[in-house]
VMD Tcl script that draws the C-alpha trace (Angstrom):
set ca {
  {11.93 14.62 -14.68}
  {12.47 10.95 -15.47}
  {10.89 9.41 -18.58}
  {10.46 5.91 -17.12}
  {7.14 4.66 -18.49}
  {7.14 6.99 -21.49}
  {8.32 10.39 -22.71}
  {5.01 12.08 -21.90}
  {5.45 11.24 -18.23}
  {8.68 13.25 -18.18}
  {6.91 16.43 -19.23}
  {5.75 19.05 -16.76}
  {2.06 19.72 -16.32}
  {-1.01 17.65 -17.12}
  {-0.78 14.87 -19.68}
  {-3.98 13.39 -21.13}
  {-5.25 12.40 -24.59}
  {-9.04 12.52 -24.62}
  {-10.81 10.36 -27.20}
  {-14.37 10.41 -28.44}
  {-16.83 10.42 -25.57}
  {-14.14 10.83 -22.91}
  {-15.01 13.08 -19.97}
  {-12.85 16.11 -19.33}
  {-10.61 16.05 -16.28}
  {-12.06 17.38 -13.02}
  {-11.55 21.09 -12.43}
  {-10.80 20.95 -8.69}
  {-7.34 19.38 -8.78}
  {-4.59 21.11 -6.81}
  {-2.15 18.24 -6.20}
  {1.42 19.11 -7.10}
  {1.64 15.66 -8.65}
  {-0.93 12.95 -9.45}
  {-1.50 9.93 -11.66}
  {-4.40 7.71 -12.76}
  {-3.49 4.22 -13.97}
  {-5.26 1.04 -15.00}
  {-4.03 -1.63 -12.58}
  {-4.82 -4.39 -15.07}
  {-2.95 -3.16 -18.11}
  {-0.57 -0.69 -16.49}
  {-1.78 2.06 -18.81}
  {-1.43 5.56 -17.41}
  {-4.70 7.26 -18.31}
  {-3.64 10.74 -17.18}
  {-0.96 12.37 -15.08}
  {0.32 15.65 -13.72}
  {4.05 15.98 -13.01}
  {4.13 12.19 -12.65}
  {7.88 11.97 -11.95}
  {8.16 15.08 -9.79}
  {10.25 14.08 -6.76}
  {8.44 15.03 -3.58}
  {8.46 14.00 0.07}
  {6.28 10.87 0.33}
  {5.34 10.89 4.04}
  {3.81 7.60 5.19}
  {2.95 6.42 1.68}
  {6.58 5.23 1.75}
  {5.38 2.57 4.19}
  {4.01 0.76 1.12}
  {7.61 0.18 0.04}
  {8.53 -0.84 3.59}
  {5.73 -3.42 3.62}
  {6.37 -4.69 0.10}
  {10.02 -5.21 1.03}
  {9.63 -6.83 4.46}
  {6.35 -8.76 4.32}
  {7.98 -11.81 2.65}
  {10.88 -11.77 5.15}
  {9.05 -11.98 8.50}
  {6.68 -14.87 9.44}
  {3.43 -13.28 10.59}
  {3.05 -15.58 13.62}
  {6.54 -14.82 14.96}
  {6.51 -13.09 18.35}
  {9.00 -10.42 19.38}
  {9.66 -8.71 22.72}
  {10.30 -5.02 22.15}
  {13.57 -3.61 23.43}
  {13.66 0.06 24.53}
  {16.42 0.82 22.00}
  {14.13 -0.26 19.14}
  {11.76 2.65 19.82}
  {14.45 5.30 20.28}
  {14.73 6.23 16.55}
  {10.99 7.07 16.31}
  {10.76 10.72 15.29}
  {9.14 13.36 17.47}
  {5.48 13.86 16.60}
  {5.30 10.54 14.75}
  {2.05 8.68 14.30}
  {1.99 5.79 16.76}
  {-0.11 2.67 17.29}
  {0.93 2.22 20.92}
  {3.75 -0.31 20.92}
  {5.27 -0.58 24.42}
  {8.79 -1.56 25.38}
  {9.32 -4.88 27.17}
  {6.05 -6.28 25.80}
  {5.74 -8.92 23.09}
  {3.88 -8.54 19.79}
  {3.41 -10.82 16.82}
  {4.52 -9.71 13.38}
  {0.82 -9.76 12.45}
  {0.04 -7.29 15.27}
  {2.79 -4.98 14.10}
  {1.65 -5.01 10.47}
  {-1.84 -4.03 11.60}
  {-0.21 -1.12 13.41}
  {1.67 -0.12 10.26}
  {-1.25 -0.30 7.82}
  {-4.09 0.93 10.01}
  {-2.49 3.51 12.29}
  {0.61 4.25 10.23}
  {2.52 3.53 13.42}
  {6.16 4.53 13.21}
  {6.72 2.61 16.43}
  {5.57 -0.61 14.72}
  {7.76 0.19 11.71}
  {10.89 0.51 13.83}
  {10.25 -2.73 15.70}
  {9.79 -4.60 12.40}
  {12.94 -2.93 11.09}
  {14.79 -4.15 14.19}
  {13.59 -7.67 13.42}
  {15.12 -7.19 9.96}
  {18.55 -6.52 11.54}
  {18.07 -2.82 11.98}
  {17.08 0.44 10.33}
  {20.26 0.75 8.26}
  {19.80 -2.67 6.65}
  {16.08 -2.08 6.17}
  {16.71 1.21 4.37}
  {19.24 -0.56 2.16}
  {16.75 -3.36 1.44}
  {13.99 -0.86 0.62}
  {16.25 1.07 -1.74}
  {17.28 -2.13 -3.51}
  {13.63 -3.12 -3.90}
  {12.70 0.32 -5.24}
  {15.47 0.02 -7.81}
  {14.24 -3.47 -8.76}
  {10.73 -2.08 -9.30}
  {12.23 0.72 -11.44}
  {10.91 3.23 -8.91}
  {13.95 5.34 -9.71}
  {12.61 8.63 -8.33}
  {12.61 7.11 -4.85}
  {15.41 7.74 -2.36}
  {14.94 6.09 1.03}
  {16.39 7.64 4.18}
  {13.93 6.48 6.85}
  {11.79 3.31 6.71}
  {8.68 5.05 8.06}
  {8.47 8.00 5.65}
  {9.22 10.54 8.39}
  {10.55 13.80 6.96}
  {14.28 13.47 6.34}
  {16.56 15.51 4.04}
  {16.78 13.83 0.65}
  {13.91 11.39 1.20}
  {11.73 11.60 -1.92}
  {9.48 9.60 -4.19}
  {6.96 10.44 -6.93}
  {3.36 9.76 -7.85}
  {4.61 7.39 -10.54}
  {6.85 5.47 -8.14}
  {4.26 5.22 -5.37}
  {1.83 3.77 -7.90}
  {4.42 1.22 -9.05}
  {5.11 0.28 -5.44}
  {1.41 -0.08 -4.60}
  {0.91 -2.29 -7.66}
  {3.74 -4.52 -6.55}
  {2.44 -4.74 -3.00}
  {-1.07 -5.61 -4.15}
  {0.26 -8.82 -5.63}
  {0.81 -10.06 -2.07}
  {-2.22 -11.51 -0.27}
  {-1.20 -10.18 3.15}
  {-0.53 -6.72 1.73}
  {-3.99 -6.63 0.13}
  {-5.72 -7.78 3.29}
  {-3.89 -5.41 5.64}
  {-4.49 -2.48 3.31}
  {-8.20 -3.30 3.15}
  {-8.71 -3.77 6.89}
  {-10.97 -1.06 8.31}
  {-10.73 -1.88 12.02}
  {-8.82 -4.34 14.18}
  {-7.90 -5.15 17.79}
  {-4.39 -4.28 18.95}
  {-2.76 -5.73 22.10}
  {-2.35 -3.39 25.02}
  {-1.15 -3.81 28.58}
  {-1.02 -7.18 30.33}
  {-4.06 -8.05 32.43}
  {-3.28 -7.39 36.09}
  {-4.56 -9.44 39.06}
  {-7.52 -7.88 40.88}
  {-6.72 -5.30 43.56}
  {-7.24 -6.55 47.17}
  {-10.11 -5.19 49.20}
  {-9.24 -2.59 51.86}
  {-7.72 -4.38 54.85}
  {-7.07 -7.61 52.93}
  {-3.64 -8.98 52.31}
  {-2.36 -8.58 48.73}
  {-3.24 -11.58 46.65}
  {-0.74 -13.48 44.62}
  {-0.94 -12.98 40.90}
  {-3.20 -15.59 39.38}
  {-3.10 -16.98 35.90}
  {-5.91 -15.78 33.63}
  {-8.87 -18.08 33.44}
  {-8.93 -20.49 30.55}
  {-10.05 -18.69 27.43}
  {-9.39 -15.25 28.93}
  {-6.80 -13.21 27.00}
  {-3.55 -12.39 28.81}
  {-3.54 -8.87 27.35}
  {-6.04 -6.10 27.11}
  {-6.93 -5.14 23.54}
  {-8.03 -1.83 22.09}
  {-9.59 -1.03 18.75}
  {-7.68 0.71 16.00}
  {-9.18 2.17 12.83}
  {-7.60 2.62 9.44}
  {-6.54 6.20 8.75}
  {-7.44 5.77 5.05}
  {-10.59 7.89 5.02}
  {-11.79 6.54 1.68}
  {-12.00 3.17 3.43}
  {-13.53 4.19 6.76}
  {-15.12 7.56 6.02}
  {-14.80 10.77 8.03}
  {-16.72 14.04 8.47}
  {-17.11 15.46 4.98}
  {-15.85 12.34 3.20}
  {-17.80 9.14 2.52}
  {-16.21 5.71 2.00}
  {-15.50 5.29 -1.70}
  {-17.46 2.58 -3.51}
  {-15.09 -0.28 -4.35}
  {-12.10 1.05 -2.39}
  {-9.58 -1.57 -1.24}
  {-6.64 0.42 0.20}
  {-3.86 1.49 -0.11}
  {-2.02 4.09 2.07}
  {-2.18 7.70 3.17}
  {0.43 10.00 4.66}
  {0.81 13.49 6.06}
  {3.81 15.42 7.38}
  {4.76 19.07 7.65}
  {7.14 18.87 4.71}
  {5.21 16.44 2.49}
  {1.73 17.75 3.11}
  {-0.99 15.17 2.44}
  {-0.24 12.20 0.17}
  {-2.37 9.23 -0.81}
  {-2.37 6.18 -3.06}
  {-5.67 4.34 -3.49}
  {-6.90 1.32 -5.42}
  {-10.54 0.72 -6.28}
  {-12.64 -1.63 -8.39}
  {-15.81 -0.78 -10.25}
  {-17.63 -2.69 -12.99}
  {-14.72 -5.08 -13.44}
  {-12.10 -2.33 -13.75}
  {-9.33 -1.73 -11.21}
  {-7.70 1.69 -11.00}
  {-4.78 3.09 -9.02}
  {-4.62 6.79 -8.19}
  {-1.88 8.69 -6.38}
  {-2.20 12.33 -5.28}
  {0.66 14.24 -3.66}
  {0.53 17.49 -1.74}
  {-2.70 19.24 -2.80}
  {-2.64 22.98 -2.11}
  {-6.41 23.35 -1.84}
  {-7.88 24.46 1.50}
  {-10.80 22.11 0.92}
  {-11.39 19.75 3.85}
  {-9.86 16.30 3.30}
  {-8.49 17.63 -0.02}
  {-6.27 14.63 -0.81}
  {-9.27 12.29 -0.56}
  {-11.61 14.62 -2.41}
  {-9.17 14.91 -5.31}
  {-8.52 11.16 -5.32}
  {-12.28 10.57 -5.47}
  {-12.62 12.91 -8.44}
  {-9.76 11.22 -10.28}
  {-11.13 7.74 -9.60}
  {-14.57 8.78 -10.84}
  {-12.99 10.29 -13.92}
  {-10.83 7.23 -14.53}
  {-13.72 4.77 -14.38}
  {-15.64 6.95 -16.86}
  {-12.59 7.40 -19.11}
  {-11.31 3.79 -19.39}
  {-11.35 2.83 -23.07}
  {-11.99 6.40 -24.14}
  {-8.52 7.89 -23.68}
  {-5.19 7.13 -25.29}
  {-2.63 6.16 -22.63}
  {0.09 8.72 -21.99}
  {2.47 6.16 -20.48}
  {2.69 2.80 -18.78}
  {3.61 1.36 -15.39}
  {6.78 -0.58 -16.11}
  {7.48 -4.11 -14.80}
  {10.32 -4.89 -12.38}
  {13.80 -5.26 -13.81}
  {13.82 -9.00 -13.07}
  {10.50 -9.66 -14.82}
  {10.76 -12.31 -17.51}
  {10.61 -10.58 -20.87}
  {10.35 -13.65 -23.09}
  {7.31 -15.30 -21.52}
  {4.58 -16.77 -23.69}
  {2.68 -13.93 -25.40}
  {-0.65 -15.40 -24.33}
  {-0.58 -16.34 -20.65}
  {-3.79 -17.35 -18.93}
  {-4.63 -15.05 -16.06}
  {-6.04 -16.15 -12.75}
  {-9.79 -16.23 -13.03}
  {-12.71 -18.25 -14.28}
  {-11.70 -21.53 -15.84}
  {-13.63 -24.28 -17.54}
  {-16.96 -25.04 -15.99}
  {-17.06 -21.62 -14.34}
  {-14.64 -22.60 -11.58}
  {-12.33 -19.96 -10.23}
  {-8.71 -20.37 -9.36}
  {-5.17 -19.95 -10.63}
  {-4.36 -21.30 -14.05}
  {-0.67 -21.97 -14.65}
  {1.03 -19.48 -16.89}
  {3.48 -20.54 -19.55}
  {7.05 -20.99 -18.38}
  {9.42 -18.27 -19.42}
  {12.09 -19.11 -21.94}
  {15.24 -20.27 -20.24}
  {17.23 -17.74 -22.21}
  {15.49 -14.67 -20.81}
  {17.95 -12.10 -19.59}
  {17.78 -11.53 -15.85}
  {14.34 -13.17 -15.79}
  {12.57 -14.83 -12.94}
  {12.51 -18.09 -14.90}
  {8.79 -18.72 -14.59}
  {5.87 -16.36 -14.84}
  {3.89 -16.12 -11.64}
  {0.25 -16.91 -11.01}
  {-1.02 -15.72 -7.66}
  {-4.13 -17.35 -6.23}
  {-6.90 -15.19 -4.84}
  {-7.10 -13.00 -7.90}
  {-3.96 -10.93 -7.40}
  {-2.03 -9.24 -10.12}
  {-0.24 -11.74 -12.28}
  {3.09 -11.75 -14.03}
  {3.51 -11.44 -17.00}
  {3.83 -11.41 -20.77}
  {6.27 -9.45 -22.87}
  {7.46 -7.47 -19.87}
  {4.02 -6.15 -18.88}
  {1.65 -6.84 -16.02}
  {-1.84 -8.16 -16.41}
  {-4.40 -8.69 -13.70}
  {-7.30 -11.04 -13.36}
  {-10.36 -9.39 -14.88}
  {-12.41 -10.78 -12.01}
  {-10.00 -9.58 -9.33}
  {-11.97 -9.97 -6.11}
  {-11.48 -7.48 -3.34}
  {-10.58 -8.92 0.07}
  {-13.65 -9.51 2.24}
  {-12.18 -7.18 4.86}
  {-12.68 -4.28 2.47}
  {-16.41 -4.66 3.02}
  {-16.25 -4.82 6.80}
  {-16.51 -1.11 7.41}
  {-18.03 0.30 10.58}
  {-21.74 1.01 10.26}
  {-22.66 4.63 10.16}
}
mol new
graphics top color blue
foreach p $ca { graphics top sphere $p radius 0.5 }
foreach p [lrange $ca 0 end-1] q [lrange $ca 1 end] { graphics top cylinder $p $q radius 0.2 }
display resetview
């Protein structure tokens, strides 16, 4: 296995260094690969076969979104051509995109994040000049993130020969995506309305002449809408699994070859953790969510009590000579919140981005000495709290 992030992460089996007062790892863990990381510092608190290359299923859509979100204006509308839906694999998860109807980019992203819709993925890929280019763009972005276990064949994560990722890479990718406001909000959305068929004129009464189509009344939508719910069960809950306290995304997946996969981010008591679990073998109901819950609980109890076994590395282009003491987004003087400018990177940094980034809204921030930090008061998107009532 790769040793990106540290030599311990390249070793087979479970890696953890328990300190004084640290809880032992949960017993019921059957994932072939998993990782628990501090999203603020990048420290890997524990792992199991972190760099094992496995089929990612729809968790690969995190890379798709992180790659394409900045490229496509969310208010842009697109009429779907039949050929754009032809590459959708048999048995794929779908949101209900229809040919010859128009959708906004925003609609399509809701379909990707909430319903894991491969139909929405392929339409967005078409808007990015096609599947081939999109796969190339995704692979280039994975390489930039140093997600070097990841090989992209299909943009939607559908089972394809040679398509692999790892728990380490999926965690890197999620961390990158969570720096983007739209990514955070889509990933935290529990339910939404998705456009359906156009509204048809009323049918004529028996014996009446057919009426001409009339324009919808003012204020009446031109399309029917139906509700979609996020398939992330730690966000919405399901029989046998309760919504996880502090959960804010990210993405689940399930295919015949990959089994169940999941990457989740959660905040508790000012700490933000990322957990990825791949392909649990347990027959326990909702096993991937149960094991993620156990690892999150363990991680929140273990922060500060374990010695890190590795680190989530920054992107290749991250400025490595930035000021050693940047000011993160958060509470400023007088208790006001907001972004505080970070020090400019030295102009001589090799391959650097030139200036460290501060992202408003409490996102992850770049960066000092080649590492990520995150606002200690990172607020979760409001949508994360808008779960359906039980």
